[in-house]
C-alpha positions as CSV (number, residue, x, y, z in Angstrom):
1,M,50.7,99.2,82.4
2,N,50.6,102.9,80.8
3,I,50.9,104.9,84.3
4,P,51.0,108.8,84.4
5,V,53.4,110.6,86.0
6,W,50.1,112.4,87.8
7,V,49.0,109.1,88.7
8,W,52.5,108.1,90.4
9,L,52.6,111.2,92.3
10,V,49.1,111.6,93.7
11,T,49.9,107.9,94.7
12,I,52.9,108.9,96.9
13,A,51.3,112.3,98.5
14,S,48.1,109.9,99.3
15,L,50.2,107.5,101.0
16,T,52.4,109.9,102.1
17,A,49.7,112.0,103.6
18,I,48.1,108.6,105.8
19,I,51.7,107.9,106.8
20,C,52.0,111.7,108.3
21,F,48.2,111.9,109.8
22,D,49.6,108.4,111.5
23,F,53.0,109.8,112.7
24,Y,51.0,112.8,114.1
25,L,48.5,110.5,116.3
26,V,51.4,108.6,117.6
27,S,53.4,111.4,118.2
28,R,50.3,113.5,120.6
29,N,49.4,110.6,122.4
30,P,52.5,108.1,122.9
31,R,51.9,104.8,124.8
32,H,50.7,101.3,124.5
33,P,47.9,100.8,121.8
34,S,44.7,99.1,122.9
35,L,43.7,96.1,121.3
36,R,40.4,97.7,120.1
37,E,42.6,100.5,118.6
38,C,44.9,98.5,116.5
39,T,42.2,96.7,115.4
40,I,40.2,99.1,113.7
41,W,43.1,100.3,112.6
42,V,44.3,97.0,110.9
43,C,40.6,96.7,109.3
44,C,41.4,100.2,108.1
45,Y,44.5,99.8,106.1
46,V,42.8,95.9,105.1
47,A,40.1,97.9,103.6
48,L,42.0,100.7,102.7
49,A,43.8,98.0,100.3
50,A,41.1,95.9,99.1
51,L,39.5,99.5,97.9
52,F,42.4,99.9,95.9
53,G,42.7,96.8,94.5
54,V,39.1,96.5,93.4
55,G,39.8,100.1,91.9
56,V,43.2,98.4,89.5
57,L,40.5,95.6,89.0
58,V,38.1,98.2,87.5
59,L,40.2,100.7,85.4
60,A,42.8,98.0,84.4
61,G,41.1,94.9,84.3
62,P,41.0,91.0,86.2
63,Q,44.8,90.7,85.0
64,H,46.3,93.5,87.0
65,G,43.7,93.1,89.5
66,G,44.2,89.6,90.6
67,E,48.3,90.4,90.3
68,F,47.7,93.6,92.8
69,F,45.8,91.4,95.2
70,A,48.1,88.3,95.0
71,G,51.3,90.4,95.5
72,W,50.0,92.0,98.5
73,I,48.6,89.6,99.8
74,T,52.2,87.4,99.7
75,E,54.0,90.9,101.0
76,Y,51.5,91.3,104.1
77,S,52.1,87.5,104.7
78,L,56.0,87.7,104.4
79,S,55.3,91.2,106.5
80,V,53.8,88.9,109.4
81,D,56.6,86.2,109.4
82,N,59.2,89.6,109.8
83,L,57.4,90.3,113.1
84,F,59.1,87.7,114.4
85,V,62.1,89.7,114.0
86,F,60.5,93.0,115.2
87,V,59.4,91.6,118.5
88,I,63.3,90.1,119.0
89,I,65.3,93.8,118.1
90,M,62.1,95.4,120.9
91,S,63.2,93.0,123.4
92,S,66.9,93.3,122.3
93,F,67.1,96.9,122.7
94,A,64.6,97.1,125.8
95,V,62.8,99.6,123.9
96,P,59.8,101.2,126.5
97,R,55.9,99.9,125.5
98,E,55.4,103.6,125.2
99,Y,57.6,104.5,122.8
100,R,57.7,101.1,120.3
101,Q,54.7,102.8,118.0
102,K,56.9,104.9,117.0
103,V,60.0,103.5,116.5
104,L,57.8,100.5,114.2
105,L,56.5,103.8,112.5
106,I,59.6,105.4,111.4
107,G,61.3,102.2,110.8
108,I,59.1,101.3,108.7
109,V,59.1,104.3,106.5
110,V,62.8,103.9,106.5
111,A,62.1,100.4,104.9
112,L,59.8,101.9,102.6
113,L,61.8,104.3,100.9
114,L,64.4,101.9,100.4
115,R,62.4,99.9,98.9
116,G,61.3,102.1,96.6
117,L,64.6,102.7,95.5
118,F,65.2,99.1,95.4
119,I,62.2,98.4,93.4
120,A,63.2,101.3,90.6
121,V,66.2,99.6,90.6
122,G,64.8,96.3,90.3
123,A,62.5,97.3,87.5
124,E,65.0,99.1,84.9
125,A,67.2,95.8,85.3
126,I,64.6,93.4,84.5
127,T,63.8,95.7,81.5
128,R,67.7,95.1,80.1
129,F,68.0,91.9,81.5
130,D,65.3,89.4,81.1
131,W,67.4,86.8,82.6
132,L,67.6,87.9,86.0
133,F,64.4,86.2,86.2
134,Y,66.3,83.0,86.5
135,V,68.1,84.0,89.2
136,F,65.1,85.6,91.0
137,G,63.5,82.1,90.5
138,A,66.3,80.4,91.9
139,F,66.4,82.7,94.7
140,L,63.2,82.2,95.5
141,L,63.4,78.2,95.6
142,Y,66.8,78.7,97.5
143,T,64.8,80.6,100.1
144,A,62.4,78.5,100.9
145,W,64.5,75.6,100.9
146,K,66.2,77.6,104.0
147,L,62.4,78.0,105.4
148,L,61.5,74.5,105.4
149,L,65.4,73.6,107.5
150,H,64.3,76.7,109.6
151,K,65.7,75.7,112.9
152,D,63.5,76.8,115.9
153,D,66.6,77.8,117.8
154,D,67.6,80.9,114.9
155,E,64.2,82.9,116.2
156,D,65.2,83.8,119.7
157,E,68.7,85.6,118.6
158,F,68.8,89.0,116.5
159,K,72.0,89.1,114.4
160,E,73.2,92.6,113.7
161,N,73.6,93.3,110.1
162,A,76.4,95.2,108.5
163,V,74.5,98.7,109.0
164,L,73.6,98.5,112.0
165,R,77.0,97.4,113.4
166,S,78.4,100.7,111.6
167,A,75.7,102.9,112.8
168,K,76.6,101.7,116.6
169,K,80.6,102.1,115.5
170,F,80.8,105.8,114.1
171,L,77.5,107.1,116.1
172,P,78.0,107.7,119.7
173,A,75.6,106.8,122.0
174,T,73.9,106.6,125.4
175,D,73.2,103.5,127.6
176,E,69.6,105.0,128.5
177,Y,67.0,106.3,126.5
178,N,65.6,109.9,126.6
179,G,62.0,109.8,126.1
180,A,61.4,109.5,122.5
181,K,64.7,111.8,121.6
182,L,66.6,110.9,118.8
183,T,69.6,113.0,120.0
184,I,70.5,115.0,123.1
185,R,73.6,117.4,124.1
186,V,75.9,115.9,127.2
187,D,78.7,118.2,128.2
188,G,78.3,119.7,125.1
189,R,78.1,116.7,122.6
190,R,76.4,115.7,120.6
191,L,74.7,111.8,121.2
192,V,72.2,109.6,119.7
193,T,69.8,107.6,122.1
194,P,69.4,104.3,121.3
195,M,66.4,105.7,120.0
196,L,68.1,105.8,116.9
197,I,69.6,102.7,116.7
198,V,67.0,100.4,117.1
199,M,64.9,102.4,114.2
200,I,68.2,101.7,112.1
201,A,67.6,98.1,113.5
202,I,64.2,97.8,112.1
203,G,64.1,100.0,108.1
204,T,67.3,97.9,107.6
205,T,66.1,94.3,109.3
206,D,63.3,94.8,106.7
207,L,65.6,96.1,104.2
208,L,67.2,92.8,104.0
209,F,63.8,91.0,104.3
210,A,63.0,92.4,100.7
211,L,65.4,90.5,99.0
212,D,63.2,87.5,99.8
213,S,59.7,90.1,98.8
214,I,60.9,91.8,96.1
215,P,61.8,89.0,93.6
216,A,58.7,87.2,94.9
217,I,56.6,90.1,94.1
218,F,58.2,90.4,90.7
219,G,57.3,86.6,89.8
220,L,53.9,87.5,90.1
221,T,53.7,91.1,88.5
222,R,56.2,92.7,86.2
223,E,54.2,96.2,87.1
224,P,57.1,98.4,88.9
225,Y,53.7,100.6,90.1
226,L,51.7,97.3,91.2
227,V,54.7,96.0,92.9
228,F,55.0,99.5,94.7
229,T,51.7,99.9,96.1
230,A,51.4,96.1,97.2
231,N,54.5,97.0,99.5
232,A,52.8,100.2,100.4
233,F,49.9,98.6,101.7
234,A,51.6,95.7,103.2
235,L,54.2,97.9,105.7
236,M,51.4,100.4,106.5
237,G,49.4,98.5,108.6
238,L,52.0,97.1,110.4
239,R,52.4,99.1,113.4
240,Q,49.2,98.4,114.3
241,L,49.3,94.6,113.2
242,F,52.4,94.1,115.3
243,F,50.3,95.0,118.4
244,L,47.3,92.8,117.5
245,I,48.8,90.2,116.4
246,G,52.2,90.2,118.9
247,G,50.7,87.5,120.9
248,L,49.3,85.1,119.1
249,L,53.3,85.1,116.7
250,D,54.2,81.7,118.9
251,R,50.6,79.8,117.6
252,L,51.7,80.7,114.5
253,V,54.2,77.6,114.3
254,Y,53.7,76.3,110.6
255,L,54.1,80.1,108.9
256,S,57.6,79.6,107.9
257,T,56.3,76.0,106.2
258,G,53.6,78.4,104.6
259,L,55.4,80.7,103.2
260,A,58.1,78.2,102.0
261,V,55.5,76.5,99.7
262,V,54.5,79.9,98.1
263,L,58.1,81.1,97.9
264,G,58.7,78.2,96.0
265,F,55.9,77.9,94.1
266,I,56.7,81.7,92.7
267,G,60.1,80.9,91.8
268,L,58.9,77.7,90.1
269,K,56.2,80.2,88.0
270,L,58.6,82.8,87.5
271,I,61.1,79.9,85.7
272,A,58.6,78.4,84.2
273,E,57.4,82.0,82.1
274,T,60.1,83.0,81.9
275,L,61.2,79.2,79.6
276,H,58.2,80.0,77.6
277,H,59.2,83.5,77.1
278,H,62.4,82.2,75.3
279,G,60.1,79.8,73.1
280,V,60.7,76.2,75.5
281,P,57.4,74.7,74.5
282,W,56.9,72.6,77.5
283,A,57.3,75.0,79.9
284,P,53.5,76.8,80.9
285,E,52.2,80.0,82.1
286,V,50.5,79.9,85.2
287,P,47.6,82.4,85.2
288,I,46.9,85.0,88.3
289,L,44.2,83.3,89.3
290,V,46.0,80.2,90.0
291,S,48.7,81.9,92.2
292,L,46.1,83.7,93.7
293,G,44.2,80.1,94.4
294,V,47.4,78.7,95.6
295,I,48.8,81.8,98.1
296,I,45.0,81.9,99.5
297,G,44.7,78.5,100.1
298,T,48.2,77.6,101.2
299,L,48.0,80.5,103.8
300,A,44.9,79.6,105.0
301,I,45.5,75.7,105.7
302,T,49.0,76.5,107.5
303,T,46.7,79.0,110.0
304,I,44.3,76.1,110.5
305,A,46.8,74.0,111.1
306,S,49.0,76.1,113.2
307,L,46.0,76.9,115.7
308,L,45.0,73.0,115.7
309,K,48.3,72.1,116.9
310,V,48.9,74.5,119.7
311,R,45.5,73.3,120.5
312,R,46.2,69.7,120.8
313,D,49.5,70.9,122.1
314,R,47.9,72.5,125.1
315,S,45.3,70.0,125.5
316,R,48.3,67.3,125.8
317,E,50.2,69.6,128.7
318,L,46.8,69.4,130.6
319,D,46.6,66.2,130.3
320,E,50.5,65.4,131.3
321,A,49.8,68.0,134.4
322,A,46.9,66.1,135.6
323,A,48.2,62.5,135.1
324,S,51.8,63.3,137.1
325,R,49.6,64.6,140.3
326,P,49.5,62.2,143.2
327,D,45.9,61.1,143.8
328,V,44.7,62.2,146.8
329,A,43.0,58.7,148.6
330,E,39.8,59.2,150.1
331,A,39.5,59.4,153.9
332,P,37.8,56.4,155.4
333,A,34.3,56.7,156.0
334,D,33.5,56.2,159.8
């Protein structure tokens, strides 16, 4: 794809306008959003991404259109998995319910800016050193293996990254929140509030997740424009998705397994196609429609299997609870 500069500028300006409008709504009325509101917003963001994908399909052809949809679905699915950690961060920092929207939105904006920088560096690097695709592929296979060996005990603990530890060390902070303020003045001294610290936690933690997701999407498309827009559309609706499916996250018990399959497939695809481009005759090129089918099929099976398991476990618990109750003897008839 040969993307003119003005298309980049219009795209970035449009995404910025959407985020600014979202921020205006959150700042004007800080509160815990309703289920109906979150559903409408998530549907709007999904429709907007689908409309953009159709535009790519029409203007750039089915190959690039399929690459966008495959990348967006993968990034969106990885973002859902990231919500587990966001829930833990919110609980660890005891963020007031009415300010969680603002924390998520600013954290996501920080993450989007950092991902944009990461994408630019990655795109420039792979144009100069195509052997990096072997590294990306191997890293995705390693990540998939880690997900398969993932222990549930680790999900309840948030581990601070180096940036967050440095921020807490060098930024004098108060112990309590002061509304939605990021800084306050106490005895003539400027202090940051936990609100700023938790925003740093959300943004930098998402950047660590990008170490998995960015190589994954480069395994589906090598077009920086599609990589950036797929990431942007996946992140923009993440705030509403947090509140919409927050209570459903525990039901997606096989999500990590499904994502491991997707990342493993993309890793193998990336290595095979790089070998093919280097003249290895037995290494295949995987069509984007096959990739799209594998991704959608795996995530659909994962979701259905998760919901069925939760329903089966709940039914078993009810049966065991009923069986453990002592029988009440019937009173003898007169």
